[in-house]
N, C-alpha and C positions, 0 to 999 in steps of 0.2 A: 190618237193621243189628245188627252184632256189639254186644257189650257192651264188649269190650276192642280197641283199637288201639294201634299204637306207630309210631314213627318215629325212625330213628338219623340222626344228622347227624355225619359224621367232621369235626371241628372242625379237626384239624391240617391237612386238605387242603381244609376248605372244600367239601365235597360229600357227597351222601348216601352212608350206609354201606349198599353194596349186598351183597345175597347173604349176609346174616348169619342164621343158624337162629335161631329162638325158640321157647322152649317156654311155654305158659302151664301153671302147676301150682296145685294147692289143697293148702295146707300146713297147714290144721287139722285136726280130726276126722275129715273126709273126704277125705284127702289122696291124692292121684294126678295123673295127666296129665289136662289138660282139652283141650288143643289144640297143636299146633305150625304154624309158618309161617315162610317166609324172606322177608326184606326184598326189596322190588322195586326197579325201576331210580331211583325217587324215594326209596329207604331206608324205604320205609312197609310195614306189614302192616296192611292196613285192616279186615280180617276177622279177628279171631283168638278163634276159641271160639263157643260158642252167642250166641243173639239176649238171652239173659238168664242170669245166675248167681246162683245163692243167696247171701244174705250170707255171709260169711267171710272168710278170709285166704288171699291169692293171691300168685304169686310168678311174675315174668317172668323167664326165664334166656335171655341172650343170648350166642351162641358167638362171642364176639370174638376168641379164639385163632386159630381157623381163618379169620376174616376177615383178621387181619394176618399170618399166614402165608402166605396167597396173594399177598400184596405184598411179601414177605420183609421185613417191617416187624418189629423186636424190640417187644415190648410187655410191659408187666408184669402185665395180668389178662387170663388165659385165657377167663375168662367175666364177665359183669356180670350180677348178681342183684337183682332190685329187688321186693321184697314189699310189698304195699299190701293195704288191707281193702275190701272191698265192703261197702256199708252200705245202699244202695237200688237201684232198677231203673235207674239213670241210666248213661250213657255213660262208660267210663274210658279216656282216651287218656294213655298213659305213654311221652313221647319220652325219647330219652338222646342226650346230646351226648358224644362220644366222640373220645379220642386215645389214642396208644398208653401214656401213663402217667398217665392221669386220665380219670374220665367224672362226669357229673352227669344228675340226672333231675328230673323235677317232674310234678304233675298237669296235664295241657294240657286243652284244650277240644276 
């Protein structure tokens, strides 16, 4: 099982955010791209990155601009960036609730 997973829900439409490109990056001293993925038909990327990540600061970047462009929807945020800290070997699930003019996130389970 991967250390990081995500799920995008388009709250304006009440359905999964399908086909959103997602990047996992390390942003501290060892900065760099860790993994990429695309949300599936359920809006999920279940396996993003390796089975374990060293402690550090990471960022998920969601290409929301391309997602909204595909449906000809005007949107305010061309990308959503969520920065979080990995402190142990647990699983980190980072869901995003998305609409054209807002987003929210939390640490899921």
